[in-house]
C-alpha positions as CSV (number, residue, x, y, z in Angstrom):
1,M,-9.6,23.6,-89.5
2,S,-11.1,21.0,-88.5
3,R,-13.1,20.5,-85.4
4,N,-10.2,18.4,-83.9
5,D,-7.7,20.8,-85.1
6,M,-9.2,23.9,-83.5
7,T,-9.3,22.6,-79.8
8,T,-6.3,21.5,-79.9
9,A,-5.3,25.2,-79.8
10,F,-6.0,24.6,-75.9
11,S,-3.8,23.0,-73.7
12,E,-5.9,20.1,-71.8
13,R,-6.0,22.1,-68.4
14,D,-7.5,25.0,-69.9
15,K,-10.2,22.7,-71.5
16,A,-10.9,21.5,-68.1
17,A,-11.2,24.7,-67.1
18,V,-13.4,25.6,-70.2
19,L,-15.4,22.9,-68.9
20,L,-15.6,23.3,-65.4
21,L,-16.3,27.0,-65.6
22,S,-19.8,25.4,-68.3
23,M,-21.0,23.3,-65.3
24,G,-21.3,26.0,-62.5
25,E,-20.0,26.7,-59.2
26,E,-22.0,24.1,-57.5
27,S,-21.1,20.8,-60.2
28,A,-17.4,22.7,-60.6
29,A,-16.3,22.1,-56.4
30,K,-17.8,19.0,-56.3
31,I,-15.4,17.9,-59.1
32,L,-12.5,20.1,-57.7
33,R,-12.8,18.4,-54.4
34,L,-11.5,15.0,-55.9
35,M,-9.0,16.4,-57.6
36,E,-5.3,16.4,-55.9
37,P,-4.1,19.6,-54.2
38,E,-1.8,20.4,-57.2
39,E,-4.4,19.8,-60.0
40,V,-6.9,22.9,-58.0
41,K,-4.2,24.9,-58.1
42,D,-3.3,24.3,-61.8
43,V,-6.7,24.2,-62.7
44,S,-7.5,27.2,-61.0
45,M,-5.0,29.1,-61.9
46,A,-6.2,28.4,-66.0
47,M,-9.6,29.7,-65.2
48,A,-8.3,32.2,-63.4
49,R,-6.3,33.6,-67.0
50,L,-8.6,32.0,-69.2
51,S,-10.0,34.3,-72.2
52,N,-10.9,35.5,-75.4
53,V,-13.1,31.6,-75.4
54,S,-15.5,32.5,-78.1
55,S,-18.7,30.6,-77.9
56,I,-18.0,28.1,-81.0
57,D,-14.3,27.0,-79.0
58,A,-16.1,26.6,-76.0
59,Q,-19.2,24.6,-77.9
60,Q,-16.3,22.5,-79.6
61,I,-14.8,22.0,-76.1
62,L,-17.4,20.4,-74.4
63,Q,-19.3,18.5,-77.7
64,Q,-15.6,16.4,-77.0
65,F,-15.6,15.8,-73.9
66,F,-19.5,14.1,-74.7
67,E,-18.4,12.3,-77.3
68,Q,-15.4,10.6,-75.2
69,Y,-17.6,10.4,-71.9
70,T,-19.7,8.0,-74.7
71,Q,-16.5,6.4,-75.7
72,Q,-15.3,5.5,-72.0
73,S,-18.0,5.4,-70.1
74,G,-20.9,2.2,-69.2
75,I,-22.6,1.4,-66.3
76,S,-21.6,4.0,-63.6
77,R,-19.8,3.2,-60.6
78,A,-22.0,3.0,-56.6
79,S,-22.1,6.5,-55.3
80,R,-20.1,5.6,-51.5
81,E,-24.3,6.4,-50.4
82,Y,-25.5,3.8,-52.1
83,L,-23.4,1.1,-51.3
84,E,-23.3,2.1,-47.7
85,K,-26.8,2.0,-47.2
86,S,-26.5,-1.7,-49.0
87,L,-24.4,-2.8,-47.0
88,D,-25.2,-1.4,-44.0
89,M,-28.5,-3.8,-44.0
90,A,-26.3,-6.7,-45.3
91,L,-23.1,-6.6,-42.5
92,G,-24.2,-4.7,-39.9
93,R,-22.5,-0.8,-40.0
94,K,-18.9,-1.6,-38.3
95,L,-17.7,-3.8,-40.8
96,A,-19.4,-1.7,-43.8
97,S,-17.6,0.4,-42.2
98,G,-14.6,-1.1,-42.3
99,M,-14.9,-2.4,-46.1
100,L,-16.1,1.1,-47.4
101,D,-12.9,2.8,-46.1
102,S,-10.7,0.0,-48.3
103,I,-12.8,0.8,-51.0
104,Y,-13.0,4.2,-51.0
105,G,-10.0,5.6,-49.0
106,D,-10.9,6.5,-45.0
107,V,-13.4,9.7,-45.8
108,M,-11.9,11.1,-42.2
109,S,-8.4,11.3,-44.1
110,N,-10.0,12.4,-47.0
111,D,-12.3,15.5,-44.8
112,I,-9.3,16.0,-42.3
113,Q,-6.6,17.2,-46.0
114,R,-9.3,20.1,-46.7
115,L,-7.3,21.6,-43.7
116,Q,-4.2,21.4,-46.0
117,W,-5.0,25.3,-47.6
118,L,-4.8,26.6,-44.4
119,P,-1.9,28.1,-43.3
120,A,-0.3,26.3,-40.6
121,D,-0.5,28.9,-38.0
122,V,-3.7,29.2,-38.0
123,L,-4.6,25.8,-38.2
124,A,-2.2,25.8,-34.4
125,R,-4.8,28.5,-33.0
126,F,-7.1,26.7,-33.5
127,F,-7.2,23.5,-32.5
128,R,-4.3,24.6,-29.7
129,H,-7.1,24.9,-27.0
130,E,-8.2,21.4,-28.1
131,H,-7.2,18.1,-25.8
132,L,-3.2,16.4,-26.4
133,Q,-4.8,13.8,-27.4
134,M,-8.0,15.5,-30.4
135,Q,-4.6,17.7,-31.3
136,A,-2.7,14.3,-31.8
137,V,-5.5,12.6,-33.9
138,M,-5.9,15.3,-36.3
139,L,-1.9,15.6,-36.8
140,A,-2.1,12.0,-37.5
141,F,-4.3,12.6,-40.0
142,L,-2.3,15.2,-41.9
143,S,-0.3,14.9,-44.4
144,P,3.5,14.5,-42.7
145,D,4.5,18.6,-44.3
146,T,1.4,20.0,-43.1
147,A,1.8,18.5,-39.3
148,N,4.6,19.4,-39.5
149,A,4.2,23.0,-40.3
150,V,1.1,23.2,-37.9
151,L,3.6,21.5,-35.1
152,K,6.3,24.1,-34.8
153,H,3.4,26.3,-33.5
154,L,2.0,24.4,-31.2
155,P,3.4,24.6,-27.7
156,L,7.3,23.2,-27.4
157,E,6.3,22.0,-24.1
158,S,3.7,18.9,-25.4
159,H,5.7,18.1,-29.0
160,D,6.8,15.6,-27.1
161,E,3.6,14.2,-25.6
162,L,2.1,14.6,-29.5
163,I,4.8,12.8,-31.1
164,Y,4.4,9.9,-28.1
165,R,0.6,9.6,-28.4
166,I,0.6,9.8,-32.2
167,A,2.8,7.0,-32.4
168,N,0.7,5.1,-30.0
169,L,-2.3,5.2,-32.6
170,E,-4.2,2.1,-33.9
171,N,-8.1,2.3,-33.8
172,I,-10.0,5.7,-33.2
173,S,-13.0,4.8,-31.7
174,D,-16.9,6.2,-33.3
175,H,-17.0,8.6,-30.1
176,V,-13.6,10.2,-31.1
177,I,-14.3,10.4,-34.8
178,S,-17.7,11.2,-33.7
179,D,-15.7,14.3,-31.9
180,L,-13.2,14.9,-34.7
181,R,-15.9,15.8,-36.6
182,V,-17.9,18.5,-35.0
183,T,-14.2,19.8,-34.3
184,L,-13.6,19.1,-37.9
185,Q,-16.7,21.1,-38.8
186,L,-16.3,24.2,-36.6
187,C,-12.7,24.6,-38.0
188,I,-13.8,24.3,-41.8
189,D,-16.4,27.3,-41.2
190,F,-14.0,28.9,-39.6
191,V,-11.6,28.9,-43.0
192,A,-15.1,29.4,-44.7
193,E,-15.9,32.8,-42.5
194,Q,-12.1,34.2,-43.6
195,S,-12.6,34.0,-47.4
196,G,-13.4,37.3,-49.0
197,A,-12.6,40.4,-48.5
198,K,-14.9,41.4,-45.0
199,V,-14.8,44.1,-42.5
200,D,-16.0,43.8,-38.7
201,G,-18.2,47.1,-39.4
202,S,-19.2,47.0,-35.5
203,S,-15.6,46.8,-34.9
204,Q,-14.8,49.5,-36.6
205,A,-17.5,51.7,-35.2
206,A,-16.6,50.8,-31.9
207,N,-13.0,52.8,-33.2
208,I,-14.3,55.2,-34.3
209,L,-16.8,55.6,-31.5
210,N,-14.0,56.0,-28.7
211,R,-11.8,58.8,-30.8
212,Y,-15.4,60.6,-30.9
213,S,-14.8,64.1,-29.2
214,G,-19.0,64.7,-29.3
215,D,-21.0,62.7,-26.5
216,K,-20.6,59.4,-27.2
217,A,-23.5,58.5,-25.1
218,N,-25.8,60.3,-27.2
219,L,-25.2,58.8,-30.4
220,I,-24.7,55.4,-29.2
221,E,-28.3,55.9,-28.4
222,L,-29.3,57.3,-31.5
223,V,-28.1,54.5,-33.0
224,E,-29.9,52.3,-31.2
225,M,-33.1,54.0,-32.3
226,H,-32.2,52.4,-35.8
227,N,-31.2,49.0,-33.7
228,V,-30.5,47.3,-30.8
229,D,-28.4,44.8,-31.5
230,T,-26.0,46.7,-33.4
231,A,-25.4,49.5,-31.0
232,N,-25.1,46.7,-28.1
233,A,-22.5,44.8,-30.4
234,I,-20.9,48.5,-30.8
235,R,-20.9,48.6,-26.8
236,D,-19.3,45.1,-26.9
237,N,-16.4,46.2,-29.3
238,M,-16.0,49.2,-27.4
239,F,-14.9,47.3,-24.3
240,N,-12.8,44.9,-25.9
241,F,-10.8,42.4,-24.3
242,M,-7.7,43.4,-26.3
243,I,-8.1,47.2,-24.9
244,L,-6.3,45.8,-21.4
245,G,-2.7,45.2,-23.3
246,R,-2.8,49.6,-23.2
247,Q,-3.5,50.3,-20.0
248,P,-1.8,51.7,-17.5
249,L,-1.0,49.9,-14.4
250,D,-2.8,51.7,-12.0
251,I,-6.0,50.7,-13.4
252,L,-5.1,47.5,-14.0
253,Q,-4.3,46.9,-10.9
254,A,-7.9,48.6,-9.2
255,L,-9.6,45.9,-12.0
256,I,-7.3,43.0,-10.5
257,E,-9.0,43.9,-7.5
258,A,-12.3,43.5,-9.0
259,V,-12.3,40.4,-10.6
260,P,-12.2,36.8,-8.8
261,N,-8.8,35.7,-9.3
262,E,-9.6,32.4,-11.5
263,V,-12.1,34.5,-13.6
264,F,-8.3,36.5,-14.5
265,A,-7.0,33.0,-15.3
266,T,-9.3,30.9,-17.2
267,A,-9.1,34.8,-19.3
268,L,-6.0,34.7,-20.4
269,K,-5.6,31.1,-21.3
270,G,-4.1,31.5,-24.9
271,A,-4.3,35.5,-25.0
272,D,-2.3,37.5,-26.6
273,K,0.9,37.8,-24.8
274,S,1.2,41.0,-24.9
275,I,-1.7,41.2,-22.3
276,I,-0.5,38.5,-20.4
277,N,2.7,40.5,-20.4
278,R,0.8,44.1,-19.5
279,I,-1.5,41.9,-16.4
280,E,1.9,40.3,-15.1
281,E,4.0,44.0,-14.6
282,A,0.6,45.2,-12.8
283,L,1.7,42.5,-10.3
284,P,3.8,42.4,-7.8
285,K,6.4,39.2,-8.7
286,R,4.5,36.8,-6.0
287,M,1.0,37.7,-7.0
288,A,2.1,37.4,-10.9
289,E,4.1,33.7,-10.2
290,A,0.9,32.9,-8.5
291,L,-1.7,34.3,-11.2
292,N,0.9,32.3,-13.9
293,A,1.0,29.1,-12.1
294,E,-2.9,29.3,-12.2
295,I,-2.8,29.4,-16.0
296,Q,-0.9,26.4,-15.7
297,R,-3.0,24.7,-13.5
298,L,-5.9,25.5,-15.4
299,G,-5.2,22.7,-18.2
300,P,-6.7,22.9,-21.7
301,M,-9.8,24.5,-21.2
302,P,-12.9,25.4,-24.5
303,L,-12.4,28.3,-25.9
304,S,-16.4,29.0,-24.4
305,K,-15.4,28.7,-21.6
306,I,-12.1,31.4,-21.7
307,E,-14.7,33.8,-23.5
308,V,-17.1,33.8,-21.0
309,S,-14.9,35.0,-18.3
310,R,-13.2,37.5,-20.7
311,K,-16.9,38.9,-21.0
312,E,-16.9,38.5,-17.3
313,I,-13.9,40.9,-16.8
314,M,-15.3,43.6,-19.8
315,A,-18.3,44.0,-18.2
316,I,-16.7,44.8,-14.8
317,A,-14.8,47.4,-16.8
318,R,-17.4,48.5,-18.2
319,K,-19.4,49.3,-15.0
320,L,-16.6,50.8,-13.5
321,F,-16.0,53.5,-16.5
322,E,-19.2,53.9,-16.4
323,S,-19.6,54.9,-12.9
324,G,-16.6,57.3,-13.1
325,E,-14.3,54.9,-11.4
326,L,-12.2,53.5,-14.0
327,Q,-10.8,55.6,-16.3
328,L,-10.1,52.9,-19.3
329,Q,-8.2,54.3,-22.5
330,L,-10.4,52.7,-24.8
331,F,-8.3,53.4,-28.0
332,E,-4.7,54.0,-29.0
333,E,-3.6,56.8,-28.9
334,Q,-0.5,58.7,-30.7
335,V,2.9,59.6,-28.9
336,V,4.7,63.0,-30.5
337,S,8.4,62.4,-29.2
């Protein structure tokens, strides 16, 4: 059997999979970034299922690729980076950018298309705290199907304004593009952190310690002898903001009295509905309505500011707990009917 007959036993997709597996992770990643989503899915499935490829088969597939490359390739095209530097000097940055976008396609659009691999509900949770204009720009760059799926997970009351803002988008300023790139990178970093099998060790250790029947304080001090930062991370997780959702109403009432209203309102921005409902249950109707009005009045807020308020509340709760003034329920106890 000839070399060509042997390589035809593999589909073109399988040959592509062999080629990508042969070139290493970094080089393969650069190729995958240039492919369409469906192509990435197909070749990734082929890579995952590939088996029984002998070294001879692999060598012949690679040899065939290089022969085809030699026949078809001439002078390699200039990279965007090369043209960008050259045209910047010749035309100036703004004119060069416009020309390059027409040649290579809008880079920002290509970057944002990477987000379509993330579930719509996760995307919505990520940028629901951004300004509406930023949300509109992001939705405008996404494919219509992905944008629609994300929109369904954003607050219903903002849908009309988002559609209005998208409809009125034309040219986007360099300043907005710069901010968008920062936000986009944060989102991509977030996606990267979620990949793979992860264990939140400090949170799990805190959950175990909250149920520990022995001397918790002594055990934490022993952990601190190993590493101070680890001990502090466990302490922080023992007093996570989420535990407010399971506190008795009288405990919540005492905590609310000890915390300024604006701090509580800020901390509840974007909080789980169960926590908001529980806090409102602990308040008289008029105070609950006032708190809800304050939350709405604050408008969109950065997550960093919200986290600061939540940590401030839990620092107060922890101080009251350690002094014996507040009997917090640190874990969800099983209930027997």
